[in-house]
N, C-alpha and C positions, 0 to 999 in steps of 0.2 A: 290479368291484372299487371300492368308495369310499375314497381318500383321508383319512386321520385323524390328527388332531393329536396326539400322543401325550406331554404336559406331565405330564399323572397318571401317567403311565405312568414318568414320569421321575424325578418327585417322590416316586412311593413306592419305587425302586428307591435314590435317593440316601438318602433316611433310613434305609432299612435298610444300606445299607454306610456309611451314616457310625457309625452306633449300632455295627458289628460291628466297625469301624476305632477308636473308641473304646473297645471295651471287649477288643479287642487289644493296643491300646497299652499301656492301664490295665496289662492282665497282664505286657508286656514289661516294665513299670515294677516290677513286685514282684520279677522278678529280677535289673532290674539295680540297685536299690534294696531289700535285703529289710526295711530297718529306715526304710524311706520313710514321710513321713507320707499322709495322704489326698490332702493337697495337691501334691503331687509324684506320685499315680497322674492325680489330675485334670490338672494340666499334661500330662502324656504323650498320656491319650486325647483332650484336647482337639487335637493335634497332629496324629494319626491323626486323627482328625473331619475336620477342616480340609483334611491332605493329599488324603481320599478327595473331597471335595465338591468341592474345589479341581479332581483330576484327574478324576473318573468325571462330576462336575456339570459345569464350565466350559468343560472339554476335549471333552465331549462334546455341546457346543451346537451346531449347524448353522445355516445360513439357505439354504431352500430358495427360488432366484428365483420372482419373480411370474411365474404362467402355468406354471409348471413342477410336475411330481410329483417327486417321487423313492423307491428302493427302498432298505431297508436292507441291507446286506450285513455278513456277520458271518466273520469270517477268509477275508474274499474271494469269501463264496458269497451268491446271493441267501437272503435268509430267505423261505420263500414266505408267502404270504397276509398282507401287510404291504406299504402305500405310504403314503408319508408327504405332506403337505399342503406348501402354498407357507407361506413365511414363517419364522420361528425354529422349531426342531423339537431335538429330544433322542434321541442314540443312542449306543453306545458308543463309547470314544473308540476312537484309533489307538492299537497297531498291532490291537486286538481286532476296533472296528465301522468303520463307513463306510457312506457313501450313494452312492448315482448316482442324477443328476438326469436328468430325461425331460421334454422339451418337449411341454405338452400341450395350446399354444395351437391353434385353427384354420389350415388353411394350406393353399395349393394347391399341389398337383401338377401339374405342365402337362408331357406327355409327345406327342411325334410319332411315328404309327406307319408304320413305314416299309413300302412299297407291299404290300397285299393282293392275291391274285387273287381276283376276283369269280366268281359262277358260270359268267359267260359268258367268263372269262378276262381280265377287264380289270384290270391295275397300279391299287388307288385308296389314295390316301393319307390318311392321316387323322390330325388335331391333337384332343385330349383335353384337358379340365382338372378336375381333382377336387378337391373340399373335404374333407381329411381331416382327424382329430383322433385323440392316441392316448389313450384309455381305459382302457387294461389295459397300464400299463408293464412288468410282468411277463413277459407275451407278449412285448411289443415287444423288451424285450431280450434274450429269448430266440430271437429269428429273428436272424442276422446278416444284416445288409442289410435291414430290413425293408420299408424304401419301396422299392427297388430289385424286390423280392419282389412288393412289389404293382404295380408296373410290369409286371413279365413276367405276372403273373395277369391284369390287363386286356387287356394285348397280345393272349396265347392266347385268350380268350374273345372277344375284337372279332374277331379272324381267323376262328373257326369262326363267327361270326354272320355276320358280310360273305360269306362265302367258298357261302352258300346263297342268297347274294343276287345278282341281275342288276344290271349297273351302273347302268343305266338309273333303278332305283329306289332306289339307294343314299342320296341326297342329299334325297330326301323323305321318306326312310325313320328319319331320326334319331331321333326322338321313341321309335319302338317299338324299335329298336338300343338305345337308353340304355336303356331299361325292360328287354331283355333280361338286358341287362351287369350292372344293377343287382340284378337277382331272381333270373335265372336261365327256365328253362322246363323241363315237364315232355317226354318223349317225344311228338312228335307235334303236341305245340303251336305255334300260328303268332307270327308277330312281330305284335304290334298294332299297327293302321294301316297295314298292307300285306297288300292283298287278293290271292289267287292269281287270276292272270289265264290259266288254262292249263296245260294238262300240261308245258308246257315251262318253266313258271316259277313251281312248288308251294311256296308260303313257308312251310315247313316246315322243321324242324332234324333230320327225315329220323327216323334211330334213337339220335339224341344225345340224353341228357336234360343240361343246361346249369346247373350251378351257380354263382348269381350270386355277383359278387364282394363285394358287401356283408357276407354271412354269409361268407363265405370268409377276408376282411379282418379278420374281428373276432374270428373263432375262432382264426385261424394266428398273424394278428399284433398282435391288439390294438388293430387299428385301426380306426376309426368311419368310416363314409364316410358325408359327408350330404349330397354330390350329387356329379353327372357332367354333364358338359356336351359336346356334339362341336362344336368349334368350328369347324372349317375339315373339308370333303369335297373333295379334288381329283382329278381324271380327268386322264388324260393331254390335253395340250395341243391336239393335233389333234381329240381328240373334244370335248373343251369347244367348240372352234371349230367342227365341222360342225353340233353341238347349238344352238349361237349362231345360224347360219344360218338352222337350220328353225324357232327362236322367232320371228328376225323375219320370216321369211316367212308363218310363220302369223299376225302379229300385222297384216300387210300385207293378208291376206287376210280376215281377220276386218274391217279399216278398210273394204274396197273392198265385200264384203258388206252391209254394213251403210249406204253411201255407195248403193248400188243399190237397196236396199229405201226411204230417202229418197226416189229419183228416180220411183220406181212408184208412191208415195202421192202425191207432187204431181201427176204425171200423170194418176192417179185422181180427183183434185179437180178439174185442169181439165176431163177429160171429164165429170164431171157435171154441170159449171157451162155448157161450153160444147162440147154434143155434135156440133155441125156440123163441128169441126176434126176434123182426122184425126189420126191417131198418130203421124205424122212432124212435122206442124205443133206438136202438144204437145210432142213431145220435143224441137224445137228452141225452143220457149219456155221451159221448163224449163231447158234447160241454158244458156241466156242468163241466167236469173235467178241459177244459180250459178256465174256468171262463168266457165264453160266455152269461153263464144263469146263473143268480146269485141264482134264484129258482124258481121250479116250483110246480104245484099241483096235487097229487098223489090220486086217490080218493081211501075207503078203500079196493076198492078188487083188489087192487094190488096185483101181485106176490111178494114173499118174493126174489126173486131175482131183480125185479123192483125196492121194496125197499132198496136194499141193493148197487146198481147202484148209485140210488138217494143220498143216505148218502155218497157214495164214492164222489160224484160231489157237496155235500155241500147243498143238494135241501132238501127245507123244506117238510115237511110230512103234510099233513091237512087230517084228514079224514071227 
C-alpha cells in the first residue's frame, strides 16, 4: 500500500464546502433581513465561507513526522485503503476525523531465544537480530502487538528447525537455518548447507511444511523483513569445554603429523646424499638440526661424515 499526499483531495473538498457555506449563509441572510441588499447577503455568505475554510481547512491540517506514515481515522475507525505520507497532510478535523501515525523507519528487533531442545536432546540458546520495516500500516494497526507477534513467530519456526538438527551441526548451520527461517521449506526438503550423515541424522523437516517468517510477517502484520542473522549460538558450558578440548587435541595431532612428515623428508634427502649412513645416524643428525638434541657424544672413531653432520647440528664432539 503506497502512502499518498492528499492535498488535491483536501483543496477540492474545502472549495466545495466553502461554496456550500457561502450559499447557506446567504440564504440565512434572506431570512434574517428580508429587505436586505445584495451587500448584506455577500457579507453573510463570506462569513460562512471563511468559517468553513477555517474549520475544515485549517483545523484539518496535520503534520506527519519524518520517517512515519499515518492511517486516517473517521469517527474513530480506520479508513480502509488509505495511508498518508510524511509531512503536511489534510484530513477531516476533530471530532469527525483524526490520524494515527506509524513508525515506517527501518529498525532492528533483537531477541534471545531461550533454550531449544535439539534432536539429540541438548539445550541450545540462540540470539537473533532482525531488520524490519512497517510497509502496510493498516495491517500493522490491525494486529495488537505486531512486533511481539513477530518475535513469537520467529521463535516458533526456529524451535521447529533446531529440533530436527543434532547439536553438533547447529553452530555450523546458521546460514541454512536462517534461509529456512526466512523462506520456509516444503515437506521433505533438506536444510541448505547441512548434509545428511546417516540414518541417525537425516536433515529433513520430515512431515512438516514450514511457512517462512518473511511472507507471514508481511501478510499478517504488514511488516517487511529485510534481514535476519543469528548472532550467537550457545551450547551448555560443559559441552563447549569438551568440544574445545577435542579441537585442541586435533590441532596438536595435525601439528605433530606435519612435523613428522618434515623429518621424514629430511631423512630421505640425507639418505640420498649419504647412502652409507644408517637410519639411526641420519635421525640423530636431523634431530640435532631441528634443535631437538642440543648435544650428543661422538667417539674418536667417528667418520668424517658423521663429524660433519654433528657439527652441522651444533653437536659437541668429545674424543
